[in-house]
Structures are given as C-alpha cells and as structure tokens.
C-alpha positions in Angstrom: -55.3 -123.9 75.4 -52.4 -122.4 73.5 -53.9 -119.5 71.6 -50.7 -118.1 70.1 -50.6 -120.2 67.0 -54.1 -118.9 66.1 -52.9 -115.4 66.5 -49.9 -116.1 64.3 -52.2 -117.7 61.8 -54.3 -114.6 61.8 -51.3 -112.4 61.3 -50.0 -114.6 58.4 -53.4 -114.2 56.8 -53.0 -110.5 57.0 -55.7 -110.1 59.6 -55.2 -107.6 62.4 -53.2 -108.9 65.4 -55.3 -106.5 67.6 -58.5 -108.1 66.3 -57.2 -111.6 66.8 -56.1 -110.8 70.4 -59.5 -109.4 71.1 -61.3 -112.4 69.8 -59.2 -114.8 71.9 -59.0 -112.5 74.9 -55.2 -112.2 75.0 -53.4 -109.0 75.6 -51.3 -107.7 72.8 -48.4 -106.9 75.2 -48.3 -110.6 76.2 -48.2 -111.6 72.6 -45.4 -109.2 71.7 -43.4 -110.1 74.9 -43.7 -113.7 74.0 -42.4 -113.0 70.5 -39.5 -110.9 71.7 -38.5 -113.5 74.3 -38.7 -116.2 71.7 -36.6 -114.2 69.2 -33.9 -113.5 71.8 -33.8 -117.1 72.8 -33.1 -118.1 69.1 -30.4 -115.5 68.8 -28.8 -116.7 72.1 -28.8 -120.2 70.8 -27.2 -119.2 67.5 -24.7 -117.0 69.4 -23.8 -119.9 71.7 -23.2 -122.2 68.8 -20.8 -119.7 67.2 -19.0 -119.1 70.6 -18.5 -122.9 71.0 -17.1 -123.1 67.5 -14.6 -120.3 68.0 -13.6 -121.6 71.5 -13.0 -125.0 70.0 -11.0 -123.6 67.1 -8.7 -121.8 69.7 -8.1 -125.2 71.4 -10.1 -123.9 74.4 -7.9 -120.9 75.0 -10.1 -117.9 73.9 -12.0 -115.9 76.5 -14.8 -113.3 75.9 -12.5 -110.5 74.6 -11.0 -112.6 71.8 -14.2 -114.3 70.9 -15.8 -110.9 70.8 -13.2 -109.8 68.3 -13.6 -112.9 66.2 -17.3 -112.4 66.0 -16.9 -108.7 65.2 -14.5 -109.6 62.4 -17.3 -111.8 60.9 -19.7 -108.9 61.1 -21.6 -110.2 64.2 -22.0 -107.4 66.7 -22.7 -108.6 70.2 -21.7 -107.0 73.5 -18.7 -108.6 75.3 -20.8 -109.0 78.5 -23.4 -110.9 76.6 -20.7 -113.2 75.2 -19.3 -113.7 78.7 -22.8 -114.7 79.9 -23.3 -117.2 77.1 -19.9 -118.7 77.8 -20.8 -119.1 81.5 -24.1 -120.7 80.5 -22.3 -123.1 78.2 -19.7 -123.9 80.9 -16.6 -122.8 79.0 -13.9 -120.2 79.7 -10.6 -119.0 78.3 -7.1 -119.7 79.6 -5.3 -117.1 81.6 -1.5 -117.0 81.7 0.2 -117.8 85.0 2.7 -115.5 86.6 6.1 -116.3 85.2 9.2 -117.3 87.1 12.7 -115.9 86.6 15.1 -118.5 85.2 18.0 -116.3 84.1 21.6 -117.2 85.1 23.6 -114.0 84.9 27.3 -114.0 84.2 29.0 -111.7 86.8 32.1 -111.3 84.5 30.1 -110.3 81.4 30.9 -107.1 79.6 28.5 -104.2 80.5 25.9 -103.4 77.9 23.3 -100.6 77.8 19.5 -100.9 78.1 18.4 -99.5 74.7 14.7 -100.3 75.3 14.0 -98.9 78.7 10.7 -100.8 79.0 9.3 -99.0 76.0 7.3 -101.8 74.4 5.2 -99.6 72.2 3.4 -101.2 69.3 4.5 -99.1 66.3 3.9 -100.2 62.7 6.7 -97.9 61.6 9.2 -99.7 63.8 8.7 -103.3 62.6 12.1 -105.1 62.4 14.0 -102.4 64.3 13.6 -103.7 67.8 13.5 -107.4 68.8 13.7 -109.1 72.2 14.8 -112.6 73.1 14.6 -115.1 76.0 14.8 -118.8 76.9 12.2 -121.1 78.5 12.0 -124.8 79.1 9.6 -127.7 78.5 9.6 -130.9 80.6 9.5 -134.1 78.5 9.9 -137.7 79.5 13.2 -137.7 77.7 14.4 -134.7 79.7 14.3 -130.9 79.3 13.7 -129.2 76.0 14.8 -125.5 75.8 13.1 -123.0 73.6 14.7 -119.7 72.6 12.6 -117.1 70.8 13.1 -113.7 69.1 10.0 -111.4 69.1 9.5 -108.2 67.2 8.5 -105.6 69.7 6.4 -103.6 67.1 4.2 -106.5 65.9 4.7 -109.1 68.7 5.5 -111.7 66.0 7.8 -114.5 66.8 10.3 -113.8 64.0 12.8 -116.5 65.0 13.0 -119.5 67.3 15.1 -122.6 68.1 14.9 -125.6 70.4 17.7 -127.8 71.9 18.4 -130.2 74.7 21.0 -127.8 76.2 21.4 -124.2 77.4 24.5 -123.3 75.5 25.0 -120.0 73.6 24.4 -122.0 70.4 20.7 -122.1 71.2 20.2 -118.3 71.4 22.5 -117.9 68.4 20.3 -120.3 66.4 17.2 -118.4 67.3 18.7 -115.0 66.3 20.1 -116.5 63.1 16.7 -117.8 62.2 15.2 -114.4 62.7 17.9 -112.7 60.6 17.5 -115.2 57.8 13.7 -114.7 57.7 13.4 -111.0 58.1 16.7 -109.6 56.8 16.6 -106.4 58.8 18.7 -103.3 58.1 21.8 -102.6 60.2 21.3 -101.0 63.5 18.5 -103.3 64.7 18.3 -103.5 68.5 18.1 -107.0 70.1 17.1 -106.8 73.7 17.4 -109.6 76.3 18.0 -110.3 80.0 21.4 -110.7 81.5 21.6 -114.4 81.0 25.1 -115.7 80.3 24.2 -116.8 76.8 23.1 -113.3 75.8 26.1 -111.6 77.4 28.7 -114.0 76.0 31.5 -113.1 73.6 30.2 -115.7 71.1 26.8 -114.0 70.9 28.4 -110.5 70.6 30.4 -111.7 67.6 27.2 -112.9 65.9 25.5 -109.6 66.5 28.5 -107.6 65.1 28.6 -109.7 62.0 25.0 -108.7 61.2 25.0 -105.1 62.4 22.8 -105.9 65.4 23.0 -103.7 68.6 22.7 -105.7 71.8 20.7 -104.4 74.7 20.1 -105.9 78.1 17.7 -105.2 81.0 18.7 -104.6 84.6 19.7 -107.3 86.9 16.8 -109.1 88.5 14.2 -107.1 86.7 12.0 -109.5 84.6 9.7 -106.6 83.6 12.6 -105.2 81.6 11.9 -108.0 79.1 8.2 -108.2 79.7 7.2 -109.0 76.1 9.3 -112.1 75.9 8.2 -113.3 79.4 4.6 -112.7 78.4 4.9 -114.9 75.3 6.3 -117.7 77.4 3.5 -117.4 79.9 1.0 -117.6 77.0 2.6 -120.6 75.3 2.8 -122.5 78.6 -0.8 -121.8 79.4 -2.1 -122.6 76.0 0.2 -125.5 75.0 3.1 -126.9 77.0 1.5 -127.1 80.4 -1.7 -128.7 79.1 -0.4 -132.2 78.5 2.5 -134.5 79.0 5.3 -134.7 76.4 6.7 -138.2 75.9 9.4 -137.0 73.5 11.3 -133.9 72.7 10.4 -134.4 69.0 6.7 -134.3 69.9 7.1 -131.2 71.9 9.1 -129.5 69.1 6.4 -130.4 66.5 3.7 -128.9 68.8 5.7 -125.7 69.3 6.2 -125.4 65.6 2.5 -125.7 65.0 1.6 -123.3 67.8 4.0 -120.6 66.7 3.8 -120.8 62.9 0.2 -122.1 62.6 -1.6 -120.3 65.4 0.2 -117.6 67.4 1.8 -115.6 64.5 -1.0 -116.1 62.0 -4.3 -116.5 63.8 -4.2 -115.7 67.5 -5.6 -112.3 68.3 -3.3 -110.2 70.4 -4.8 -107.6 72.9 -2.1 -105.1 72.4 -2.6 -105.2 68.6 -6.3 -104.3 68.8 -7.1 -108.0 68.7 -5.4 -108.6 65.4 -2.9 -111.4 64.9 0.8 -110.4 64.5 0.6 -111.3 60.8 -2.6 -109.4 60.3 -1.2 -106.4 62.1 1.9 -106.4 59.8 -0.2 -106.8 56.7 -2.6 -104.0 57.8 0.1 -101.3 57.6 1.8 -100.0 54.5 4.5 -98.2 56.6 7.7 -100.2 56.7 11.0 -98.7 57.8 13.6 -98.0 55.1 16.4 -97.9 57.6 16.6 -99.4 61.1 15.8 -97.2 64.1 18.9 -95.5 65.5 19.1 -95.4 69.3 21.2 -92.7 70.8 
C-alpha cells in the first residue's frame, strides 16, 4: 500500500506530518528523502529539457561550458558538472575543433616584414580595431574548391571582414581586408597580422595597406601558432559547419558561411576567451573605444 498520498493529504490539511507518519507507521526520514528525491528528479527533467533546447539552438555544437554560460545568462544557476552529467544522460555532446593543418605557401622572394604581434593575443576592450589578423582556408564543394579569407579583431575575436572566391589570388585577401575597412573604418596605424603566405606578402597587398594607413605584420616561417587566433577560428568553423555536410555548390557553401559568421559566430556564439560572451556582446559591454589606433614601436 502506498501511504505517501495519505501523508501528503494530512499535510495539505494542516495536520502534523509527524502525527501522520506515526499513524501509518512510516518514518519521517523516509518521507522527506522521498520528497527530496522526487523534487531533484523534477529539476533534473526541467534542466535536461533546457539543455536540449540550447544544444539544438547551437546546431549541436555547444558543450557543457557554453550551455552553462547560456543557462547562467538566463538566471539559472547549475553546476557545470551537473550539466555535463545531464548531457551524458541525454546522449548529447558538444563539438571539439580538430587540430589544424598548415596550408600557407610562402613567397621566398617577398619583402621582409616585422612581427608586430609577437603572439600577444590578449583580449583588451581598449584595443578594439587596432590589431587584426587574417588567413585563408578552403571548403570542398562538388563544383570544386571554395576559398575563404577572413579578418578577425584580436581584441574582440569578431570576424570584421571576409570574402570567398574560387581562386587563391591576392584579390581574395584584399577583398576581405577591404570589407573589414569598409565596415569598421579604423584609425590609421592599425596592425594587420598574417602568416607569410604569398598573397599577404605581395606588392599588391602592400599597396592596399598603405592606401588605408594599415601596418602589415607577419609571423615567423613555419610557425602556425604565430597566427593562432585565425587558425582557431578556421578549426571552429570547420568543426561546426563546413565539415558536417557535403556542399553541392559554391553558392550553397557561401550562403551557409554568411549565416554562420553574421548570424551565429559574431552575434550569438559564446567565446571562451571573452568570458563566454559573443564577440558582439563583448564589444557592446565596454564603453572604452580607442580614439587613435595603437602605435607599435
């Protein structure tokens, strides 16, 4: 016989739980343990539902840290380990970026340029639009390769400019930098850092930089970590988008990249180095914006 409903009825009628337990010969500890277990089960079920919703909204990419941040932003305080346990119980997990591969083709005859960054990728609200980095990656489509060039702000991790093309000419990286300059209109003296790829060390690219007061910076030969922020973004977009499905056409891939960068990565995706804010939220959270570009000695 299930006596617990009778006890709950006694309690609802403002009778003593102690007295009801005595009458039905049930220990109070068993009653309260049952209530605690039942309550926790309900909370776990509600938490799992919210976790599944957030995971689905991220297109299946968020793991426990970002789901934890999303829940906290909604005022729901749960431990990260508890969220991880609920994810395992629900059979879901986040996506982890793969290790990247170096695809740079250096130009041995290119003019020497300094490294003005020196692997200093510090997140600094006061340095927004003073230091950018750029790189190129590729997406395989049934029509052939599609190449993506990006420009990322080192202070906010925002993709401030990008371009795609079916070629690897300097025009591609120039289009991405021009896009960033048009959108952001930085002050003279901005540093644009890249690897030693022939597109970035070309005379054509140098002319564009001079016209807009941009100082070019390059990492060391064969050191992908010198441009780690750009490489990290490519590992992320491949893991979360381009490597998850086949792309019949370049146009389809380009549309998906647009939606990912402009509709997700910049505006909604939580970034671990930004305290789990999105790049846009990070930029909006600070009132400190530079009046002049950072000068590098």
